[in-house]
C-alpha positions as a LaTeX table, in Angstrom:
\begin{tabular}{lrrr}
\hline
Residue & $x$ (\AA) & $y$ (\AA) & $z$ (\AA) \\
\hline
Unk1 & 6.55 & 9.93 & 19.67 \\
Unk2 & 10.31 & 9.52 & 19.99 \\
Unk3 & 13.07 & 7.47 & 18.48 \\
Unk4 & 13.51 & 3.97 & 19.85 \\
Unk5 & 16.44 & 4.23 & 22.29 \\
Unk6 & 16.91 & 0.46 & 22.58 \\
Unk7 & 17.38 & $-0.40$ & 18.92 \\
Unk8 & 20.52 & 0.33 & 16.98 \\
Unk9 & 19.24 & 1.27 & 13.56 \\
Unk10 & 22.59 & 0.57 & 11.95 \\
Unk11 & 22.17 & $-2.45$ & 9.73 \\
Unk12 & 20.82 & $-4.59$ & 12.56 \\
Unk13 & 17.39 & $-5.72$ & 13.72 \\
Unk14 & 18.65 & $-6.47$ & 17.24 \\
Unk15 & 20.25 & $-4.21$ & 19.85 \\
Unk16 & 24.01 & $-4.19$ & 19.31 \\
Unk17 & 26.02 & $-5.63$ & 22.18 \\
Unk18 & 29.68 & $-4.88$ & 22.89 \\
Unk19 & 32.08 & $-7.54$ & 21.65 \\
Unk20 & 33.42 & $-9.77$ & 24.41 \\
Unk21 & 37.01 & $-8.93$ & 25.22 \\
Unk22 & 36.85 & $-5.50$ & 23.60 \\
Unk23 & 36.27 & $-2.44$ & 25.74 \\
Unk24 & 34.46 & 0.29 & 23.79 \\
Unk25 & 36.65 & 3.36 & 23.53 \\
Unk26 & 35.36 & 6.88 & 23.89 \\
Unk27 & 34.63 & 8.82 & 20.70 \\
Unk28 & 37.67 & 10.37 & 19.04 \\
Unk29 & 36.07 & 13.80 & 18.86 \\
Unk30 & 33.66 & 16.04 & 20.73 \\
Unk31 & 30.24 & 15.51 & 19.22 \\
Unk32 & 28.42 & 18.79 & 18.66 \\
Unk33 & 24.64 & 18.83 & 19.00 \\
Unk34 & 22.90 & 20.94 & 16.36 \\
Unk35 & 21.67 & 24.15 & 18.06 \\
Unk36 & 17.89 & 24.84 & 18.07 \\
Unk37 & 18.16 & 27.77 & 15.65 \\
Unk38 & 19.52 & 25.40 & 12.96 \\
Unk39 & 16.78 & 22.80 & 13.41 \\
Unk40 & 15.19 & 22.55 & 9.94 \\
Unk41 & 11.89 & 21.37 & 11.43 \\
Unk42 & 11.39 & 24.36 & 13.70 \\
Unk43 & 10.32 & 24.67 & 17.31 \\
Unk44 & 7.44 & 22.19 & 16.97 \\
Unk45 & 9.80 & 19.25 & 16.36 \\
Unk46 & 10.24 & 16.59 & 19.11 \\
Unk47 & 12.47 & 17.89 & 21.90 \\
Unk48 & 15.06 & 15.10 & 21.58 \\
Unk49 & 15.77 & 15.69 & 17.90 \\
Unk50 & 18.99 & 17.76 & 18.19 \\
Unk51 & 21.30 & 14.80 & 18.86 \\
Unk52 & 20.07 & 13.01 & 15.74 \\
Unk53 & 20.04 & 15.90 & 13.26 \\
Unk54 & 22.58 & 16.03 & 10.46 \\
Unk55 & 25.56 & 18.23 & 11.46 \\
Unk56 & 24.80 & 20.83 & 8.79 \\
Unk57 & 21.22 & 21.21 & 10.00 \\
Unk58 & 19.66 & 19.78 & 6.83 \\
Unk59 & 16.56 & 17.61 & 6.78 \\
Unk60 & 16.72 & 13.86 & 7.24 \\
Unk61 & 16.91 & 11.76 & 4.07 \\
Unk62 & 13.73 & 10.22 & 2.68 \\
Unk63 & 14.37 & 6.93 & 4.50 \\
Unk64 & 15.98 & 8.39 & 7.64 \\
Unk65 & 13.19 & 9.95 & 9.73 \\
Unk66 & 13.65 & 8.49 & 13.26 \\
Unk67 & 10.05 & 9.34 & 14.21 \\
Unk68 & 8.29 & 7.70 & 11.24 \\
Unk69 & 5.55 & 5.16 & 11.96 \\
Unk70 & 4.11 & 2.53 & 9.66 \\
Unk71 & 0.61 & 2.91 & 8.20 \\
Unk72 & $-1.00$ & 0.27 & 5.97 \\
Unk73 & $-2.78$ & 1.48 & 2.85 \\
Unk74 & $-6.24$ & $-0.06$ & 2.33 \\
Unk75 & $-5.48$ & $-2.69$ & 4.94 \\
Unk76 & $-8.50$ & $-4.82$ & 4.04 \\
Unk77 & $-7.82$ & $-4.94$ & 0.30 \\
Unk78 & $-7.43$ & $-8.50$ & $-0.98$ \\
Unk79 & $-7.41$ & $-10.01$ & 2.51 \\
Unk80 & $-9.93$ & $-12.73$ & 1.62 \\
Unk81 & $-8.50$ & $-13.33$ & $-1.84$ \\
Unk82 & $-4.98$ & $-14.44$ & $-0.95$ \\
Unk83 & $-5.78$ & $-18.01$ & 0.06 \\
Unk84 & $-8.11$ & $-18.42$ & $-2.93$ \\
Unk85 & $-5.33$ & $-17.26$ & $-5.28$ \\
Unk86 & $-2.83$ & $-19.63$ & $-3.64$ \\
Unk87 & $-5.18$ & $-22.64$ & $-3.88$ \\
Unk88 & $-5.85$ & $-21.84$ & $-7.52$ \\
Unk89 & $-2.12$ & $-21.83$ & $-8.22$ \\
Unk90 & $-1.75$ & $-25.18$ & $-6.47$ \\
Unk91 & $-4.56$ & $-26.59$ & $-8.60$ \\
Unk92 & $-3.28$ & $-25.53$ & $-12.02$ \\
Unk93 & 0.43 & $-25.28$ & $-11.20$ \\
Unk94 & 0.82 & $-22.17$ & $-13.32$ \\
Unk95 & 2.51 & $-18.99$ & $-12.16$ \\
Unk96 & 2.85 & $-16.09$ & $-14.57$ \\
Unk97 & 6.33 & $-14.80$ & $-15.35$ \\
Unk98 & 5.77 & $-11.49$ & $-13.54$ \\
Unk99 & 4.32 & $-13.30$ & $-10.52$ \\
Unk100 & 7.48 & $-15.39$ & $-10.29$ \\
Unk101 & 9.66 & $-12.28$ & $-10.59$ \\
Unk102 & 7.71 & $-10.53$ & $-7.83$ \\
Unk103 & 7.85 & $-13.54$ & $-5.51$ \\
Unk104 & 11.59 & $-13.84$ & $-6.15$ \\
Unk105 & 12.20 & $-10.13$ & $-5.50$ \\
Unk106 & 10.23 & $-9.80$ & $-2.26$ \\
Unk107 & 11.50 & $-13.12$ & $-0.90$ \\
Unk108 & 15.04 & $-11.78$ & $-1.42$ \\
Unk109 & 14.88 & $-8.12$ & $-0.32$ \\
Unk110 & 11.69 & $-8.27$ & 1.82 \\
Unk111 & 10.05 & $-4.97$ & 0.78 \\
Unk112 & 10.18 & $-2.65$ & $-2.24$ \\
Unk113 & 8.71 & 0.52 & $-3.69$ \\
Unk114 & 7.06 & 0.64 & $-7.12$ \\
Unk115 & 10.23 & 2.18 & $-8.57$ \\
Unk116 & 12.39 & $-0.60$ & $-7.14$ \\
Unk117 & 10.05 & $-3.27$ & $-8.50$ \\
Unk118 & 10.03 & $-1.61$ & $-11.92$ \\
Unk119 & 13.83 & $-1.57$ & $-12.15$ \\
Unk120 & 14.14 & $-5.15$ & $-10.89$ \\
Unk121 & 11.64 & $-6.31$ & $-13.53$ \\
Unk122 & 13.58 & $-4.68$ & $-16.37$ \\
Unk123 & 17.18 & $-5.75$ & $-15.90$ \\
Unk124 & 19.56 & $-3.79$ & $-18.10$ \\
Unk125 & 16.85 & $-1.95$ & $-20.06$ \\
Unk126 & 14.45 & 0.01 & $-17.86$ \\
Unk127 & 11.67 & 1.87 & $-19.69$ \\
Unk128 & 10.68 & 5.27 & $-18.33$ \\
Unk129 & 6.98 & 4.38 & $-18.44$ \\
Unk130 & 6.14 & 2.22 & $-15.41$ \\
Unk131 & 2.37 & 2.07 & $-15.90$ \\
Unk132 & 2.42 & $-1.66$ & $-16.70$ \\
Unk133 & 4.32 & $-2.28$ & $-13.45$ \\
Unk134 & 1.83 & $-0.14$ & $-11.53$ \\
Unk135 & $-1.13$ & $-2.06$ & $-13.00$ \\
Unk136 & 0.47 & $-5.38$ & $-12.17$ \\
Unk137 & 1.06 & $-4.26$ & $-8.57$ \\
Unk138 & $-2.61$ & $-3.23$ & $-8.25$ \\
Unk139 & $-3.70$ & $-6.64$ & $-9.51$ \\
Unk140 & $-1.44$ & $-8.44$ & $-7.04$ \\
Unk141 & $-2.84$ & $-6.33$ & $-4.19$ \\
Unk142 & $-6.40$ & $-7.22$ & $-5.18$ \\
Unk143 & $-5.41$ & $-10.90$ & $-5.34$ \\
Unk144 & $-3.98$ & $-10.74$ & $-1.83$ \\
Unk145 & $-0.41$ & $-11.62$ & $-2.84$ \\
Unk146 & 1.09 & $-8.39$ & $-1.55$ \\
Unk147 & 0.06 & $-5.54$ & 0.73 \\
Unk148 & 0.93 & $-1.84$ & 0.74 \\
Unk149 & 2.04 & 0.53 & 3.47 \\
Unk150 & 3.69 & 3.92 & 3.90 \\
Unk151 & 4.44 & 6.10 & 6.93 \\
Unk152 & 3.46 & 9.14 & 8.93 \\
Unk153 & 5.64 & 11.42 & 11.06 \\
Unk154 & 5.39 & 14.53 & 13.23 \\
Unk155 & 8.19 & 16.01 & 11.10 \\
Unk156 & 6.79 & 18.09 & 8.26 \\
Unk157 & 9.23 & 17.95 & 5.34 \\
Unk158 & 6.84 & 18.47 & 2.43 \\
Unk159 & 7.91 & 15.26 & 0.63 \\
Unk160 & 5.43 & 12.70 & $-0.67$ \\
Unk161 & 6.01 & 9.25 & 0.77 \\
Unk162 & 6.01 & 6.25 & $-1.60$ \\
Unk163 & 3.92 & 3.14 & $-1.15$ \\
Unk164 & 5.96 & 0.17 & 0.02 \\
Unk165 & 5.04 & $-3.41$ & $-0.88$ \\
Unk166 & 5.56 & $-6.67$ & 1.01 \\
Unk167 & 4.36 & $-10.24$ & 0.69 \\
Unk168 & 1.24 & $-11.34$ & 2.52 \\
Unk169 & 1.12 & $-14.75$ & 4.15 \\
Unk170 & $-0.34$ & $-16.21$ & 0.95 \\
Unk171 & 2.41 & $-14.60$ & $-1.11$ \\
Unk172 & 5.09 & $-15.92$ & 1.25 \\
Unk173 & 3.65 & $-19.46$ & 1.02 \\
Unk174 & 3.77 & $-19.22$ & $-2.76$ \\
Unk175 & 7.40 & $-18.01$ & $-2.69$ \\
Unk176 & 8.38 & $-20.90$ & $-0.41$ \\
Unk177 & 6.68 & $-23.35$ & $-2.77$ \\
Unk178 & 8.23 & $-21.96$ & $-5.95$ \\
Unk179 & 11.78 & $-21.39$ & $-4.68$ \\
Unk180 & 11.93 & $-24.27$ & $-2.18$ \\
Unk181 & 13.13 & $-22.17$ & 0.73 \\
Unk182 & 11.81 & $-21.23$ & 4.17 \\
Unk183 & 11.20 & $-17.51$ & 4.64 \\
Unk184 & 11.61 & $-15.79$ & 8.00 \\
Unk185 & 8.33 & $-14.54$ & 9.48 \\
Unk186 & 9.55 & $-10.96$ & 8.97 \\
Unk187 & 9.27 & $-11.49$ & 5.21 \\
Unk188 & 5.49 & $-11.30$ & 5.21 \\
Unk189 & 3.16 & $-8.74$ & 6.76 \\
Unk190 & $-0.40$ & $-8.83$ & 8.05 \\
Unk191 & $-2.17$ & $-5.59$ & 7.05 \\
Unk192 & $-4.02$ & $-4.01$ & 9.95 \\
Unk193 & $-5.47$ & $-0.67$ & 10.97 \\
Unk194 & $-3.41$ & 0.27 & 14.02 \\
Unk195 & $-4.94$ & 2.23 & 16.92 \\
Unk196 & $-3.74$ & 5.85 & 17.04 \\
Unk197 & $-0.20$ & 6.07 & 18.35 \\
Unk198 & 0.36 & 2.31 & 18.27 \\
Unk199 & 1.87 & 1.94 & 14.79 \\
Unk200 & 5.28 & 0.20 & 14.58 \\
Unk201 & 8.40 & 2.26 & 13.98 \\
Unk202 & 9.72 & 2.43 & 10.43 \\
Unk203 & 13.35 & 2.20 & 11.57 \\
Unk204 & 14.07 & $-1.36$ & 10.37 \\
Unk205 & 11.94 & $-0.89$ & 7.24 \\
Unk206 & 14.09 & 2.12 & 6.36 \\
Unk207 & 17.22 & $-0.05$ & 6.51 \\
Unk208 & 15.64 & $-2.28$ & 3.89 \\
Unk209 & 14.30 & 0.51 & 1.72 \\
Unk210 & 17.53 & 2.44 & 1.24 \\
Unk211 & 19.65 & $-0.68$ & 0.73 \\
Unk212 & 17.07 & $-1.95$ & $-1.75$ \\
Unk213 & 17.58 & 1.22 & $-3.75$ \\
Unk214 & 21.15 & 0.04 & $-4.27$ \\
Unk215 & 19.89 & $-3.47$ & $-5.10$ \\
Unk216 & 17.56 & $-2.09$ & $-7.76$ \\
Unk217 & 20.29 & 0.04 & $-9.27$ \\
Unk218 & 22.70 & $-2.91$ & $-9.45$ \\
Unk219 & 20.01 & $-4.90$ & $-11.25$ \\
Unk220 & 19.30 & $-1.96$ & $-13.56$ \\
Unk221 & 22.93 & $-1.72$ & $-14.69$ \\
Unk222 & 23.00 & $-5.54$ & $-15.05$ \\
Unk223 & 25.86 & $-6.28$ & $-12.65$ \\
Unk224 & 24.24 & $-8.08$ & $-9.70$ \\
Unk225 & 24.75 & $-11.85$ & $-9.30$ \\
Unk226 & 23.97 & $-12.50$ & $-5.62$ \\
Unk227 & 22.33 & $-10.64$ & $-2.75$ \\
Unk228 & 22.08 & $-11.99$ & 0.80 \\
Unk229 & 20.16 & $-10.11$ & 3.45 \\
Unk230 & 21.71 & $-10.42$ & 6.94 \\
Unk231 & 24.48 & $-12.95$ & 6.16 \\
Unk232 & 25.96 & $-14.70$ & 9.19 \\
Unk233 & 29.64 & $-14.00$ & 9.86 \\
Unk234 & 31.23 & $-16.10$ & 12.61 \\
Unk235 & 33.37 & $-14.26$ & 15.17 \\
Unk236 & 35.95 & $-16.52$ & 16.90 \\
Unk237 & 36.00 & $-16.60$ & 20.70 \\
Unk238 & 32.63 & $-14.90$ & 20.84 \\
Unk239 & 29.19 & $-16.17$ & 21.72 \\
Unk240 & 27.58 & $-14.15$ & 18.94 \\
Unk241 & 27.92 & $-13.61$ & 15.22 \\
Unk242 & 28.20 & $-10.52$ & 13.05 \\
Unk243 & 25.42 & $-9.66$ & 10.63 \\
Unk244 & 26.16 & $-7.06$ & 7.95 \\
Unk245 & 22.96 & $-5.56$ & 6.57 \\
Unk246 & 23.64 & $-7.41$ & 3.33 \\
Unk247 & 26.34 & $-8.89$ & 1.17 \\
Unk248 & 26.28 & $-8.84$ & $-2.59$ \\
Unk249 & 28.41 & $-10.14$ & $-5.45$ \\
Unk250 & 28.70 & $-8.36$ & $-8.77$ \\
Unk251 & 30.40 & $-9.29$ & $-12.01$ \\
Unk252 & 33.10 & $-7.00$ & $-13.36$ \\
Unk253 & 34.04 & $-9.20$ & $-16.32$ \\
Unk254 & 34.28 & $-12.86$ & $-17.23$ \\
Unk255 & 35.61 & $-14.77$ & $-14.20$ \\
Unk256 & 36.09 & $-11.51$ & $-12.34$ \\
Unk257 & 33.71 & $-11.10$ & $-9.39$ \\
Unk258 & 33.61 & $-8.61$ & $-6.51$ \\
Unk259 & 32.10 & $-9.14$ & $-3.05$ \\
Unk260 & 30.75 & $-6.24$ & $-0.99$ \\
Unk261 & 29.15 & $-5.78$ & 2.42 \\
Unk262 & 26.56 & $-3.10$ & 3.11 \\
Unk263 & 26.09 & $-1.17$ & 6.35 \\
Unk264 & 23.29 & 1.34 & 6.83 \\
Unk265 & 23.46 & 4.21 & 9.30 \\
Unk266 & 20.18 & 5.69 & 10.55 \\
Unk267 & 20.05 & 8.35 & 13.31 \\
Unk268 & 19.13 & 7.29 & 16.83 \\
Unk269 & 19.89 & 8.45 & 20.34 \\
Unk270 & 23.43 & 7.74 & 21.61 \\
Unk271 & 24.39 & 6.86 & 18.05 \\
Unk272 & 28.13 & 7.57 & 18.45 \\
Unk273 & 28.71 & 4.86 & 21.05 \\
Unk274 & 26.56 & 2.45 & 19.08 \\
Unk275 & 28.56 & 3.10 & 15.92 \\
Unk276 & 31.82 & 2.48 & 17.83 \\
Unk277 & 30.53 & $-0.90$ & 18.97 \\
Unk278 & 29.34 & $-1.75$ & 15.48 \\
Unk279 & 32.66 & $-0.84$ & 13.88 \\
Unk280 & 34.60 & $-2.89$ & 16.44 \\
Unk281 & 32.41 & $-5.90$ & 15.72 \\
Unk282 & 32.83 & $-5.42$ & 11.96 \\
Unk283 & 36.61 & $-5.25$ & 12.34 \\
Unk284 & 36.66 & $-8.49$ & 14.35 \\
Unk285 & 34.47 & $-10.26$ & 11.79 \\
Unk286 & 36.64 & $-8.98$ & 8.95 \\
Unk287 & 39.83 & $-10.19$ & 10.66 \\
Unk288 & 38.26 & $-13.60$ & 11.28 \\
Unk289 & 37.81 & $-14.28$ & 7.58 \\
Unk290 & 40.32 & $-15.69$ & 5.13 \\
Unk291 & 41.55 & $-13.22$ & 2.52 \\
Unk292 & 39.35 & $-14.69$ & $-0.21$ \\
Unk293 & 36.27 & $-14.44$ & 2.02 \\
Unk294 & 36.65 & $-10.75$ & 2.79 \\
Unk295 & 34.63 & $-8.11$ & 0.97 \\
Unk296 & 36.42 & $-5.90$ & $-1.53$ \\
Unk297 & 34.80 & $-2.91$ & 0.16 \\
Unk298 & 32.15 & $-2.10$ & 2.72 \\
Unk299 & 29.61 & 0.35 & 1.37 \\
Unk300 & 28.12 & 2.46 & 4.13 \\
Unk301 & 24.87 & 4.29 & 3.42 \\
Unk302 & 24.68 & 7.42 & 5.59 \\
Unk303 & 21.68 & 9.67 & 6.04 \\
Unk304 & 23.39 & 12.70 & 4.50 \\
Unk305 & 26.71 & 14.11 & 3.25 \\
Unk306 & 27.49 & 16.02 & 6.43 \\
Unk307 & 27.45 & 12.77 & 8.47 \\
Unk308 & 30.27 & 11.23 & 6.42 \\
Unk309 & 33.15 & 13.11 & 8.09 \\
Unk310 & 32.16 & 11.91 & 11.57 \\
Unk311 & 31.60 & 8.33 & 10.41 \\
Unk312 & 34.96 & 8.42 & 8.60 \\
Unk313 & 36.74 & 9.50 & 11.79 \\
Unk314 & 35.14 & 6.65 & 13.71 \\
Unk315 & 35.90 & 4.13 & 10.95 \\
Unk316 & 39.54 & 5.26 & 10.81 \\
Unk317 & 39.92 & 4.65 & 14.55 \\
Unk318 & 37.79 & 1.55 & 15.16 \\
Unk319 & 37.73 & $-0.19$ & 11.77 \\
Unk320 & 41.18 & 0.75 & 10.40 \\
Unk321 & 41.88 & $-2.23$ & 8.13 \\
Unk322 & 38.51 & $-2.30$ & 6.39 \\
Unk323 & 38.20 & $-0.54$ & 3.03 \\
Unk324 & 35.07 & 1.60 & 3.09 \\
Unk325 & 33.13 & 3.75 & 0.65 \\
Unk326 & 30.24 & 5.99 & 1.61 \\
Unk327 & 27.04 & 6.96 & $-0.10$ \\
Unk328 & 23.82 & 8.60 & 1.08 \\
Unk329 & 20.08 & 8.39 & 0.59 \\
Unk330 & 19.96 & 11.23 & $-1.91$ \\
Unk331 & 22.96 & 9.99 & $-3.88$ \\
Unk332 & 21.50 & 6.50 & $-4.33$ \\
Unk333 & 18.02 & 7.86 & $-5.09$ \\
Unk334 & 19.59 & 9.83 & $-7.95$ \\
Unk335 & 20.74 & 6.57 & $-9.58$ \\
Unk336 & 24.22 & 5.06 & $-9.84$ \\
Unk337 & 26.59 & 7.53 & $-11.46$ \\
Unk338 & 29.95 & 9.26 & $-10.95$ \\
Unk339 & 28.74 & 11.01 & $-7.76$ \\
Unk340 & 27.21 & 7.99 & $-6.01$ \\
Unk341 & 30.19 & 6.81 & $-3.96$ \\
Unk342 & 32.37 & 9.11 & $-1.89$ \\
Unk343 & 34.95 & 9.20 & 0.90 \\
Unk344 & 36.27 & 11.89 & 3.20 \\
Unk345 & 39.73 & 13.28 & 2.46 \\
Unk346 & 41.27 & 14.34 & 5.77 \\
Unk347 & 44.12 & 16.30 & 4.16 \\
Unk348 & 41.80 & 18.38 & 1.99 \\
Unk349 & 39.03 & 18.29 & 4.64 \\
Unk350 & 36.36 & 17.60 & 2.05 \\
Unk351 & 34.33 & 14.85 & 0.43 \\
Unk352 & 35.77 & 13.38 & $-2.74$ \\
Unk353 & 34.24 & 11.16 & $-5.41$ \\
Unk354 & 35.37 & 7.51 & $-5.29$ \\
Unk355 & 33.49 & 5.80 & $-8.08$ \\
Unk356 & 33.78 & 2.18 & $-9.22$ \\
Unk357 & 34.23 & 2.11 & $-13.02$ \\
Unk358 & 32.53 & $-1.28$ & $-13.26$ \\
Unk359 & 29.46 & 0.05 & $-11.39$ \\
Unk360 & 28.68 & 2.60 & $-14.06$ \\
Unk361 & 26.08 & 2.10 & $-16.79$ \\
Unk362 & 27.71 & 1.01 & $-20.04$ \\
Unk363 & 30.87 & $-0.50$ & $-18.54$ \\
Unk364 & 32.32 & $-2.91$ & $-21.10$ \\
Unk365 & 32.84 & $-6.07$ & $-19.03$ \\
Unk366 & 30.59 & $-9.13$ & $-19.05$ \\
Unk367 & 27.16 & $-8.35$ & $-17.62$ \\
Unk368 & 25.07 & $-10.49$ & $-15.30$ \\
Unk369 & 22.71 & $-11.34$ & $-18.16$ \\
Unk370 & 25.62 & $-12.44$ & $-20.34$ \\
Unk371 & 27.03 & $-14.50$ & $-17.48$ \\
Unk372 & 23.77 & $-16.40$ & $-16.95$ \\
Unk373 & 23.35 & $-16.86$ & $-20.70$ \\
Unk374 & 26.78 & $-18.51$ & $-20.78$ \\
Unk375 & 25.62 & $-21.23$ & $-18.37$ \\
Unk376 & 24.29 & $-23.50$ & $-21.11$ \\
Unk377 & 22.64 & $-26.75$ & $-19.99$ \\
Unk378 & 24.08 & $-30.06$ & $-21.08$ \\
Unk379 & 21.53 & $-32.66$ & $-20.05$ \\
Unk380 & 21.43 & $-36.37$ & $-20.60$ \\
Unk381 & 18.03 & $-36.94$ & $-22.15$ \\
Unk382 & 16.45 & $-40.13$ & $-20.81$ \\
Unk383 & 14.01 & $-40.16$ & $-23.73$ \\
Unk384 & 16.91 & $-40.83$ & $-26.09$ \\
Unk385 & 17.86 & $-44.04$ & $-24.27$ \\
\hline
\end{tabular}
């Protein structure tokens, strides 16, 4: 197995094309391939791995393995129950509160781990014990609302891989009914036992999983108001649009909101040239927007700390007017805190912390819950007429 050379796993589900009228420039530095003796996976690793390894020779992040392939868990579980569950809901018109929360979550962020679901269910006050969430997930799997998968890889890193959950077709139909919206086909999965060697790559799933860690943390600290996966940004004088991985809006305080874009870097072959093209497209899209439409920052999720210097050099050259903050798989997986967001200081030649005070637990401004509670209804009651 090898990494997919045709797909840019950088916040995009489609191969990135150069922007019309912009000639990609050569990289601003000589990219150094990690020598074989620093390969953390040893001599049995795939022979094309050196170009994709982190510069310091460390292992890929949990959601960064370019060789990972999808494997469904108990693919036949609940398969025949989904339509029955959906018809029953149509008949009695009653969805439980947790069912609605799950349908809302997975119709917004597509896939989630148990930990992500647990944090999203407990906005602002997340209990350590997630057994009730785990039992609810099991029940939904048996009912055919969701399915579970994980991944396999030729890279032996010793880490246990989490189960990942997605809507089934029945679950997607229920979400469309409840929230009155049409879901893309990619938002539901058909569990299947793949023939050996024919499993899909996890590359696009990994984009979702690591960004959804940030989503879950923003919900946990009670700051998230909006999250849009793959928003469409129009680029003038171009036949195509720009699609950040996601955009999200958080509340800092009353009437004080901040908009962010997310980009996700995952290692792939020829990644330097692909990053250059991506940054040029991002710069054009950013310039095309009015000041009030532009994000306060772009948050770029890299696969490890040692990748940040190289990405910073490229961003400085090809995306110079865009404010950017970096984070990594391991930093987000540790939870939002003072070390989550970083940048590279070229004068000191080191990473420095660049935290957002309003994205820390306990910040004193108005929370998302308080904001929604302030939206009191004022209905005209026809029964009083």
